VOBASE-577808 format. One record per residue (C-alpha): residue in one letter; z, y, x. Coordinates in pm, 1 decimal, padded with zeros to 6 digits. Last residue first. Layout:
<atoms>
(a; (Z; Y; X))
...
</atoms>
This chain:
<atoms>
(e; (05008.9; 11892.0; 02441.7))
(d; (04934.1; 11550.1; 02570.7))
(a; (05214.4; 11429.5; 02685.1))
(p; (05367.6; 11556.9; 02400.6))
(g; (05256.6; 11208.5; 02168.7))
(c; (04863.2; 11170.2; 02188.7))
(t; (04711.3; 11091.4; 01844.3))
(g; (04464.3; 10854.0; 01682.2))
(r; (04118.1; 10800.3; 01408.2))
(e; (04118.9; 10728.7; 01091.8))
(g; (03795.8; 10575.1; 00991.8))
(t; (03980.6; 10174.2; 01085.0))
(a; (04081.7; 10149.2; 00741.3))
(g; (03790.0; 09888.6; 00621.9))
(l; (03888.8; 09667.2; 00928.4))
(a; (04223.2; 09657.2; 00805.5))
(i; (04474.9; 09648.3; 01061.8))
(d; (04749.0; 09373.1; 01076.7))
(s; (04807.9; 09367.4; 01463.2))
(a; (04666.8; 09610.0; 01741.5))
(s; (04559.7; 09600.8; 02105.5))
(f; (04470.2; 09800.6; 02405.3))
(a; (04446.1; 09682.7; 02785.6))
(v; (04232.9; 09996.3; 03025.1))
(r; (04115.6; 09801.4; 03307.5))
(l; (04023.1; 10059.4; 03657.7))
(s; (03810.0; 09832.8; 03875.3))
(d; (03662.3; 09810.2; 04244.9))
(g; (04000.9; 09477.9; 04294.9))
(v; (04262.1; 09542.2; 03957.6))
(v; (04383.0; 09864.2; 03883.2))
(e; (04651.4; 09939.9; 03632.1))
(v; (04695.1; 10041.0; 03256.5))
(d; (04889.1; 09927.3; 02999.6))
(d; (04954.6; 09902.8; 02581.6))
(l; (04752.1; 10095.7; 02450.1))
(v; (04793.8; 10071.2; 02053.9))
(i; (04511.1; 10064.8; 01852.9))
(a; (04582.1; 10099.6; 01501.5))
(a; (04473.6; 10471.5; 01492.9))
(p; (04169.1; 10376.8; 01553.2))
(l; (04066.1; 10568.2; 01902.5))
(m; (03860.0; 10880.2; 02017.1))
(e; (04177.0; 11017.3; 01957.0))
(a; (04423.6; 10758.2; 02119.5))
(l; (04219.8; 10824.0; 02437.3))
(c; (04434.9; 11098.9; 02545.5))
(i; (04363.4; 11207.0; 02920.6))
(p; (04643.0; 11346.1; 03084.4))
(e; (04638.8; 11620.2; 03361.4))
(q; (04769.7; 11599.4; 03671.5))
(q; (04812.7; 11914.5; 03904.0))
(l; (05063.4; 11786.1; 04200.7))
(f; (04712.3; 11876.8; 04461.5))
(l; (04696.7; 12237.4; 04450.1))
(r; (05037.7; 12325.6; 04452.3))
(a; (05157.2; 12052.4; 04654.2))
(l; (04917.8; 12213.5; 04898.3))
(s; (05197.1; 12513.0; 04927.3))
(a; (05446.9; 12265.7; 05051.9))
(f; (05236.0; 12128.5; 05350.4))
(v; (05426.3; 12339.0; 05606.8))
(p; (05746.1; 12323.0; 05510.3))
(n; (05774.5; 11965.6; 05369.7))
(s; (05961.7; 11950.0; 05054.3))
(t; (05628.0; 11887.7; 04827.6))
(l; (05505.3; 11665.6; 05052.0))
(e; (05819.1; 11403.4; 05124.7))
(e; (05846.5; 11414.1; 04753.2))
(a; (05466.9; 11315.7; 04686.8))
(t; (05509.9; 11035.6; 04921.7))
(l; (05349.6; 11087.0; 05270.7))
(s; (05130.9; 10924.6; 05515.3))
(e; (04995.8; 11035.6; 05867.1))
(d; (04677.9; 10895.1; 06048.6))
(g; (04439.5; 11137.0; 05914.0))
(l; (04671.8; 11341.9; 05601.9))
(r; (04724.6; 11083.4; 05329.6))
(f; (04938.9; 11208.3; 05046.1))
(s; (05112.6; 10983.5; 04799.5))
(t; (05276.3; 10822.7; 04425.0))
(p; (05132.0; 11106.8; 04228.5))
(s; (05163.1; 11019.1; 03882.6))
(f; (04859.3; 10999.8; 03649.5))
(v; (04836.2; 10996.7; 03263.0))
(l; (04616.2; 10820.9; 03011.0))
(a; (04720.0; 10947.3; 02668.3))
(g; (04835.0; 10696.2; 02369.2))
(d; (05122.0; 10815.1; 02395.9))
(d; (05232.8; 10750.7; 02767.8))
(i; (05023.8; 10472.8; 02998.1))
(g; (05039.7; 10453.2; 03309.8))
(p; (04792.0; 10550.5; 03638.2))
(e; (04952.2; 10519.9; 04021.7))
(v; (04786.2; 10872.6; 04234.3))
(g; (04701.3; 10808.9; 04576.6))
(l; (04607.6; 11174.3; 04762.6))
(g; (04369.5; 11197.5; 05016.4))
(v; (04290.7; 11465.4; 05294.5))
(s; (04034.7; 11423.0; 05537.6))
(f; (04094.2; 11713.1; 05790.4))
(e; (03866.4; 12039.2; 05912.4))
(f; (04017.2; 12273.7; 06159.3))
(g; (04077.5; 12658.8; 06166.6))
(f; (04391.4; 12626.6; 06124.0))
(l; (04365.8; 12419.0; 05801.9))
(e; (04047.5; 12333.5; 05671.3))
(l; (04042.1; 12070.4; 05371.1))
(t; (03754.7; 11801.5; 05304.3))
(t; (03858.3; 11544.7; 04984.0))
(t; (03966.2; 11200.6; 04911.1))
(v; (04112.6; 11155.3; 04572.1))
(v; (04297.3; 10772.4; 04582.7))
(i; (04357.8; 10606.9; 04248.1))
(e; (04633.8; 10356.3; 04309.7))
(p; (04775.3; 10011.9; 04277.9))
(a; (04579.6; 09887.8; 04422.0))
(d; (04304.9; 10104.6; 04637.0))
(l; (04053.6; 10257.9; 04415.6))
(t; (03870.9; 10512.3; 04593.4))
(i; (03778.0; 10849.2; 04443.9))
(s; (03465.3; 11007.1; 04684.5))
(e; (03409.8; 11425.2; 04794.3))
(p; (03716.7; 11550.0; 04533.2))
(e; (03777.8; 11877.7; 04422.2))
(l; (04084.6; 12009.3; 04432.9))
(g; (04365.5; 12019.1; 04179.9))
(s; (04368.0; 11630.2; 04107.5))
(l; (04345.9; 11376.5; 03894.1))
(q; (04303.2; 11523.2; 03553.8))
(a; (04004.5; 11778.0; 03755.0))
(a; (03834.6; 11440.9; 03856.0))
(v; (03785.1; 11387.5; 03517.5))
(a; (03404.4; 11259.5; 03545.8))
(l; (03398.8; 11156.0; 03920.4))
(l; (03587.1; 10796.4; 03715.8))
(a; (03297.2; 10673.6; 03703.3))
(g; (03268.3; 10590.4; 04029.4))
(a; (03583.1; 10420.7; 04044.0))
(d; (03435.9; 10164.8; 03802.6))
(i; (03607.7; 10150.5; 03419.9))
(t; (03712.4; 09860.5; 03232.0))
(f; (03834.7; 09931.9; 02907.7))
(r; (04071.4; 09612.1; 02738.1))
(g; (04119.9; 09450.1; 02423.3))
(t; (04304.3; 09277.8; 02132.3))
(i; (04338.9; 09243.8; 01789.2))
(l; (04544.5; 09040.9; 01578.0))
(g; (04541.2; 08932.5; 01249.9))
(t; (04295.1; 09124.4; 01062.1))
(p; (04405.4; 09227.0; 00798.7))
(a; (04317.3; 09301.8; 00405.2))
(t; (04012.5; 09599.8; 00327.2))
(e; (03752.8; 09434.1; 00480.9))
(d; (03719.3; 09124.5; 00306.6))
(l; (03539.2; 08931.7; 00550.3))
(p; (03880.5; 08859.1; 00675.1))
(v; (03890.2; 08814.9; 01066.1))
(s; (04194.9; 08586.7; 01194.5))
(e; (04193.1; 08648.9; 01566.8))
(a; (04019.4; 08945.5; 01730.9))
(h; (03901.0; 08972.1; 02137.7))
(v; (03718.8; 09308.9; 02196.8))
(d; (03532.4; 09350.0; 02506.7))
(l; (03445.7; 09738.8; 02656.1))
(s; (03290.1; 09837.7; 02964.3))
(g; (03288.9; 10176.8; 03115.8))
(t; (03245.2; 10564.1; 03058.5))
(l; (03503.7; 10768.6; 03108.1))
(d; (03414.3; 11165.5; 02943.2))
(g; (03550.0; 11107.3; 02630.7))
(l; (03492.8; 10709.8; 02551.3))
(t; (03183.4; 10602.0; 02657.4))
(f; (03111.5; 10235.6; 02608.8))
(e; (02806.5; 10051.2; 02880.8))
(a; (02809.9; 09604.2; 02827.4))
(i; (02958.6; 09621.3; 02494.4))
(e; (03108.5; 09255.9; 02435.3))
(v; (03266.9; 09152.0; 02174.8))
(d; (03422.4; 08827.2; 02071.6))
(i; (03488.9; 08704.1; 01701.0))
(e; (03754.3; 08440.4; 01638.6))
(d; (03879.0; 08198.5; 01311.5))
(l; (03632.3; 08367.7; 01052.0))
(r; (03823.1; 08424.6; 00718.0))
(g; (03654.5; 08382.8; 00378.9))
(a; (03761.5; 08043.4; 00341.0))
(i; (03403.6; 07912.5; 00241.6))
(l; (03321.9; 08203.2; 00567.6))
(q; (03489.5; 07931.6; 00784.7))
(p; (03355.5; 07649.7; 00674.4))
(i; (02996.6; 07768.7; 00703.5))
(v; (03117.5; 07989.3; 01090.9))
(p; (03163.9; 07594.0; 01237.2))
(s; (03472.5; 07618.4; 01520.0))
(s; (03308.2; 07730.1; 01867.9))
(g; (03384.9; 08154.4; 01891.6))
(l; (03194.3; 08386.3; 01684.8))
(e; (03041.9; 08551.3; 02055.4))
(v; (02870.1; 08871.2; 01950.7))
(e; (02703.4; 09148.3; 02198.6))
(v; (02670.4; 09485.3; 02100.5))
(d; (02414.4; 09769.2; 02303.8))
(d; (02162.2; 09595.2; 01994.9))
(a; (02430.0; 09747.9; 01775.6))
(s; (02244.2; 10101.6; 01815.0))
(d; (02349.1; 10459.2; 01983.2))
(l; (02763.4; 10382.2; 01926.3))
(d; (02905.7; 10569.3; 01724.6))
(f; (03267.2; 10374.7; 01786.5))
(e; (03282.6; 10243.8; 01390.1))
(t; (02891.5; 10267.3; 01316.3))
(a; (02822.7; 09998.1; 01642.8))
(i; (03089.4; 09801.2; 01532.0))
(r; (02999.3; 09726.0; 01217.5))
(e; (02675.4; 09690.2; 01331.7))
(a; (02749.7; 09412.5; 01546.4))
(v; (02979.5; 09232.9; 01287.1))
(t; (02684.5; 09194.7; 01045.5))
(d; (02461.6; 09088.6; 01326.1))
(a; (02679.4; 08826.8; 01428.7))
(v; (02760.1; 08725.1; 01019.7))
(i; (02345.3; 08668.2; 00991.9))
(g; (02308.0; 08509.2; 01322.7))
(r; (02578.4; 08244.0; 01274.7))
(a; (02463.2; 08216.0; 00883.8))
(m; (02125.0; 08118.9; 00986.9))
(g; (02211.1; 07857.1; 01309.0))
(e; (02480.9; 07721.1; 01099.8))
(a; (02152.5; 07688.0; 00846.1))
(v; (01946.0; 07541.0; 01043.1))
(l; (02259.3; 07298.5; 01220.1))
(a; (02262.5; 07151.7; 00837.6))
(a; (01951.8; 07079.2; 00802.0))
(v; (01913.4; 06916.0; 01073.6))
(a; (02227.7; 06700.9; 00984.3))
(l; (02078.4; 06651.1; 00581.7))
(a; (01721.5; 06538.5; 00778.9))
(l; (01932.9; 06269.8; 01002.2))
(v; (02098.3; 06159.0; 00722.0))
(v; (01850.0; 06099.6; 00442.9))
(v; (01625.0; 05903.7; 00791.7))
(g; (01964.6; 05686.8; 00864.5))
(a; (01957.1; 05649.0; 00493.5))
(l; (01610.9; 05517.3; 00490.6))
(v; (01673.9; 05274.1; 00743.9))
(w; (01992.5; 05170.3; 00585.7))
(p; (01792.2; 05037.7; 00292.0))
(w; (01565.9; 04826.6; 00470.5))
(v; (01221.7; 04799.3; 00503.3))
(r; (01108.7; 04462.3; 00429.6))
(r; (00846.9; 04234.3; 00651.7))
(r; (00570.7; 04174.6; 00518.0))
(k; (00454.7; 03852.6; 00605.9))
(p; (00241.1; 03705.0; 00824.6))
(v; (-00102.7; 03539.5; 00713.0))
(r; (-00126.7; 03093.1; 00822.5))
(t; (-00481.1; 03060.6; 00816.7))
(i; (-00597.6; 02725.0; 00624.9))
(a; (-00985.1; 02646.8; 00785.6))
(t; (-01363.7; 02592.7; 00594.4))
(s; (-01340.1; 02568.9; 00235.1))
(s; (-01029.8; 02831.4; 00215.6))
(v; (-00690.5; 02792.6; 00173.3))
(v; (-00457.0; 03072.3; 00269.6))
(m; (-00096.7; 02986.8; 00410.4))
(t; (00166.6; 03289.2; 00365.3))
(e; (00465.3; 03342.8; 00636.0))
(s; (00773.6; 03429.7; 00674.3))
(s; (00969.7; 03140.9; 00557.7))
(r; (00690.8; 02862.8; 00707.0))
(p; (00475.6; 02708.0; 00501.5))
(q; (00457.6; 02322.3; 00376.0))
(p; (00189.2; 02123.7; 00543.5))
(t; (00096.4; 01821.0; 00246.7))
(e; (00178.6; 01516.7; 00360.3))
(p; (-00005.4; 01212.3; 00387.3))
(a; (-00050.9; 00993.4; 00058.6))
(t; (00141.3; 00618.9; 00155.4))
(s; (-00123.5; 00314.0; 00177.6))
(m; (-00035.7; 00004.5; 00012.9))
</atoms>
């Protein structure tokens, strides 16, 4: 008794096509798994979120720059650089408050003084009538820029101004007894009731160095003391928002740095300017 031949069974991933001449196995098309599609969707959403975050950062930074330019009477907001920190901006906008803002103005003028301004603000509300948590900053002035306020540093016309921490040194040439001498006056900067003040600390004549007290008590140089010791304060507060407090000033390297701060200040109320105390009167 003969047995019928077995018919070949197709493989699970193939389809068998029978023709009059041959049997051909055709691979089946694999299904596109759902997780692949989900990955594409997630990627698209991530890209969209990044684009939205970038746009939001740009809009907020431009708005802050415009506000700063208006507040300080700058020619253009293009001169203001704004950084919004590393945290995502969109959640902060939803919460109605920005975590931190850093502002830099490379060329900033206060009265006769020109330097760079750096401001750091924390917990900044979108509502301009609400108080900002904290504002700190510094105004940095190069030695050369101090020539613009030479009259406040001493009673003589200086030839140069250098910085030798902790002093600002004003140098000029005087003629005494038919001889020319290079003389220098060292003053230490300070803050007094919103004003930048200068206290004479040393007098330099050639290789000789005297304190301000020694200068006034020396019978030879006492007459010079009246010329050198004519310092005048510079009121900075009247050019800044009233809520800003001048904290400190110091000579650092080749620059003079004025530090300031403010807390619980409403940005919408910063149009009012400060005043100086008796030191500026």
